[in-house]
PLY file of the C-alpha trace (Angstrom):
ply
format ascii 1.0
element vertex 248
property float x
property float y
property float z
element edge 247
property int vertex1
property int vertex2
end_header
-1.86 -22.99 15.45
-3.52 -21.21 18.72
-6.87 -19.98 18.14
-7.26 -15.98 16.98
-7.73 -13.90 20.56
-6.33 -16.69 22.93
-3.12 -15.11 24.85
-1.11 -16.92 22.00
-1.40 -14.04 19.87
-0.68 -15.88 16.49
-0.80 -15.01 13.40
-2.90 -16.20 10.42
-2.25 -13.98 7.91
-0.04 -11.05 7.18
-0.78 -7.73 5.14
1.18 -5.42 3.78
0.66 -1.88 2.54
3.38 -1.05 -1.09
4.92 1.85 -1.48
7.39 2.82 1.80
6.85 -0.92 2.51
7.35 -3.58 0.09
9.12 -0.97 -2.42
11.51 1.21 -0.47
10.62 4.64 -0.44
11.70 6.77 -2.60
11.48 10.76 -2.83
10.00 11.55 -6.37
9.18 15.18 -8.23
5.80 14.69 -8.87
5.39 16.87 -11.13
8.00 15.67 -13.13
6.05 12.16 -13.75
2.80 14.25 -15.27
4.89 16.34 -17.07
6.71 13.18 -19.15
3.09 12.58 -19.50
1.56 15.56 -20.73
4.34 16.53 -23.47
2.79 13.80 -26.04
-0.47 15.65 -25.77
0.82 18.85 -26.76
-0.85 21.16 -23.97
1.01 23.27 -21.94
-1.08 23.29 -18.94
-1.74 19.78 -19.04
0.63 18.65 -16.67
-0.43 21.52 -13.96
-4.27 20.49 -14.33
-3.13 16.71 -13.74
-0.91 17.54 -10.96
-4.24 19.75 -9.37
-6.69 17.03 -9.97
-4.76 14.49 -8.01
-3.32 16.58 -5.28
-7.60 17.32 -4.81
-8.39 13.11 -4.94
-5.09 12.34 -2.54
-7.24 14.99 -0.39
-10.37 13.48 -0.50
-9.04 10.02 0.27
-7.18 11.89 3.71
-10.41 13.73 4.66
-13.49 11.35 3.99
-11.30 7.82 3.75
-12.70 7.86 -0.20
-10.87 5.81 -3.13
-9.43 7.64 -6.69
-8.23 6.33 -9.90
-6.23 7.49 -12.55
-8.69 6.68 -15.06
-11.02 9.68 -13.47
-7.65 11.97 -12.52
-6.77 12.02 -16.35
-10.78 12.67 -17.24
-11.25 15.30 -14.14
-8.13 17.00 -16.41
-9.48 16.82 -19.70
-7.24 13.95 -20.77
-9.32 12.33 -23.89
-8.38 8.72 -24.23
-8.55 8.53 -27.49
-5.93 11.41 -28.00
-3.78 9.59 -30.20
-1.18 10.30 -27.66
-2.81 8.40 -25.14
-0.83 5.22 -25.40
2.96 7.08 -25.58
2.01 8.96 -22.91
1.33 6.45 -20.29
4.56 4.22 -21.67
6.32 7.35 -20.88
4.54 7.21 -17.21
5.64 3.97 -16.09
8.91 4.15 -17.71
9.10 7.25 -14.91
7.69 5.05 -12.21
9.89 2.00 -13.07
13.05 2.71 -11.07
10.97 3.37 -7.89
9.17 0.22 -7.92
11.32 -2.77 -7.48
10.34 -4.78 -4.49
12.16 -4.98 -1.39
15.09 -7.72 -1.69
13.64 -8.61 2.00
10.41 -9.50 0.72
10.88 -12.78 -1.15
12.60 -14.66 1.96
9.75 -12.53 4.24
6.86 -13.74 2.33
8.64 -17.43 1.96
8.63 -17.40 5.48
5.33 -16.29 6.43
4.12 -19.26 4.52
6.52 -21.93 5.39
4.79 -20.80 9.12
0.98 -21.83 7.66
-0.02 -17.47 7.64
-1.27 -15.59 4.48
0.34 -12.80 3.04
-1.64 -10.00 1.83
-1.65 -6.56 0.16
-3.16 -3.55 0.35
-2.30 -0.62 -1.25
-3.96 3.20 -1.21
-3.00 3.45 -5.13
-4.83 5.23 -8.60
-3.21 2.26 -10.56
-4.99 -0.42 -11.49
-4.64 -3.97 -10.47
-2.82 -4.97 -13.68
-0.04 -2.21 -13.02
0.53 -4.08 -9.68
0.55 -7.50 -10.26
2.72 -6.57 -12.99
5.02 -4.86 -10.94
5.37 -8.11 -8.24
5.54 -10.43 -11.41
8.60 -8.94 -12.67
10.26 -8.67 -9.17
9.07 -12.49 -8.86
7.12 -12.32 -5.31
3.62 -12.44 -7.47
3.18 -16.39 -6.76
3.30 -15.58 -3.25
0.89 -13.10 -2.48
-2.62 -14.79 -1.50
-5.18 -11.97 -2.09
-4.42 -8.30 -2.75
-6.64 -4.90 -2.57
-5.88 -1.72 -4.09
-8.40 1.07 -3.03
-8.65 1.98 -7.02
-10.88 -1.14 -7.32
-12.64 -0.28 -3.83
-14.92 2.58 -2.70
-12.96 3.78 0.14
-8.94 3.86 0.94
-6.63 3.77 4.58
-7.24 4.29 6.80
-10.91 3.61 6.34
-12.06 0.02 8.11
-14.20 -1.22 4.94
-10.71 -0.97 3.20
-8.98 -3.50 6.17
-12.01 -5.64 6.08
-12.02 -5.92 1.95
-8.23 -7.19 2.45
-9.08 -9.38 4.97
-11.96 -11.00 3.05
-9.13 -11.50 -0.09
-6.83 -13.22 2.08
-9.62 -15.88 3.81
-9.71 -14.13 7.41
-12.58 -12.88 8.46
-11.23 -12.13 12.00
-9.11 -8.98 12.51
-7.58 -10.14 16.14
-5.83 -12.96 13.86
-4.35 -10.20 10.98
-1.59 -7.86 11.37
-0.94 -4.97 9.00
2.48 -3.57 7.79
2.88 -0.23 6.49
5.05 3.25 6.93
2.24 5.59 7.87
0.58 6.14 11.35
-2.32 7.74 10.17
-2.93 5.33 7.44
-1.56 2.28 8.14
-1.07 1.80 12.01
-3.89 4.27 12.90
-6.07 2.49 10.49
-4.93 -0.70 11.34
-5.78 -0.77 14.87
-8.97 1.36 14.45
-9.87 -1.74 12.17
-9.37 -4.14 15.12
-5.91 -5.54 13.51
-2.68 -5.21 14.81
0.02 -2.98 13.38
3.86 -2.96 12.65
5.65 -0.29 11.13
7.97 0.18 8.87
9.75 4.12 10.16
11.74 4.83 6.98
9.55 7.29 4.79
10.05 10.56 4.11
6.38 11.45 3.74
5.51 14.95 2.54
3.69 17.57 4.80
0.88 17.58 3.21
0.24 13.53 3.65
0.70 14.09 6.77
-2.30 14.03 9.55
-1.07 14.17 13.34
-2.14 11.01 15.27
-0.95 9.70 18.74
-0.64 6.24 17.60
1.57 3.48 19.65
2.01 0.38 16.61
2.11 -3.10 18.60
6.00 -3.76 16.82
8.43 -1.08 14.83
11.10 -3.05 12.10
13.90 -1.57 10.75
13.85 -5.07 8.26
11.36 -6.17 6.75
12.92 -9.98 7.20
11.91 -8.88 10.61
8.65 -9.52 10.59
9.34 -13.17 11.05
10.73 -12.75 14.69
7.78 -10.26 15.94
4.66 -12.90 14.52
7.29 -15.79 16.22
7.35 -13.92 19.76
3.72 -13.34 19.16
2.80 -16.24 18.60
4.78 -17.74 21.60
3.29 -15.24 23.92
5.64 -12.47 23.87
3.65 -8.97 24.72
2.81 -6.95 22.35
4.51 -3.23 21.64
7.06 -1.04 19.91
10.61 -3.22 19.91
0 1
1 2
2 3
3 4
4 5
5 6
6 7
7 8
8 9
9 10
10 11
11 12
12 13
13 14
14 15
15 16
16 17
17 18
18 19
19 20
20 21
21 22
22 23
23 24
24 25
25 26
26 27
27 28
28 29
29 30
30 31
31 32
32 33
33 34
34 35
35 36
36 37
37 38
38 39
39 40
40 41
41 42
42 43
43 44
44 45
45 46
46 47
47 48
48 49
49 50
50 51
51 52
52 53
53 54
54 55
55 56
56 57
57 58
58 59
59 60
60 61
61 62
62 63
63 64
64 65
65 66
66 67
67 68
68 69
69 70
70 71
71 72
72 73
73 74
74 75
75 76
76 77
77 78
78 79
79 80
80 81
81 82
82 83
83 84
84 85
85 86
86 87
87 88
88 89
89 90
90 91
91 92
92 93
93 94
94 95
95 96
96 97
97 98
98 99
99 100
100 101
101 102
102 103
103 104
104 105
105 106
106 107
107 108
108 109
109 110
110 111
111 112
112 113
113 114
114 115
115 116
116 117
117 118
118 119
119 120
120 121
121 122
122 123
123 124
124 125
125 126
126 127
127 128
128 129
129 130
130 131
131 132
132 133
133 134
134 135
135 136
136 137
137 138
138 139
139 140
140 141
141 142
142 143
143 144
144 145
145 146
146 147
147 148
148 149
149 150
150 151
151 152
152 153
153 154
154 155
155 156
156 157
157 158
158 159
159 160
160 161
161 162
162 163
163 164
164 165
165 166
166 167
167 168
168 169
169 170
170 171
171 172
172 173
173 174
174 175
175 176
176 177
177 178
178 179
179 180
180 181
181 182
182 183
183 184
184 185
185 186
186 187
187 188
188 189
189 190
190 191
191 192
192 193
193 194
194 195
195 196
196 197
197 198
198 199
199 200
200 201
201 202
202 203
203 204
204 205
205 206
206 207
207 208
208 209
209 210
210 211
211 212
212 213
213 214
214 215
215 216
216 217
217 218
218 219
219 220
220 221
221 222
222 223
223 224
224 225
225 226
226 227
227 228
228 229
229 230
230 231
231 232
232 233
233 234
234 235
235 236
236 237
237 238
238 239
239 240
240 241
241 242
242 243
243 244
244 245
245 246
246 247
């Protein structure tokens, strides 16, 4: 394999976003998730307080690049972890999300194809959920063992598009040269702008209907655009062969 930075454009690691990328985009009624959670606490205003706390957390992430955690959001809304309904509430929350978490069918052949090429597979996701939750999703869908390293913003201080989030993801797959790494995501700001600013190439998967309040106008041009995830194999093969980079 050619060294990073030479004319071949060879890739040593491909790192993926999760929601809207490895799992197809679903438009979800966010308020409903918290109503299913709050009904176990007998607090009529709890769902609205959690929703407001979550929105503040995502705005901080967007504007400052800071991370957030579900436990912190719930605590800010006044949820007591020792409440007798706490466990049932979390179960209801996870059941609400389960239909929206299934891995794209292209992922097993894509991950397998990358590993056959000697390319490491990573995950970097902006999320308030724990590593255990995400690992459970990947294990359920039979792809956890194909991931070489993963980073979730809930376990570090920064979220995408902060460069430190991408540095953490590269470290997780054992790479230090951003020129040898590619990031794949569905958001122009967090994923394309963030990755390119950190020195990685960026592939856009342009299928997500991102809510207006989560969009940040940014003038970026991805290094490639794919309509299906499995097409990424053709992209990295072309780059390794010396093809010019740019949207296709």
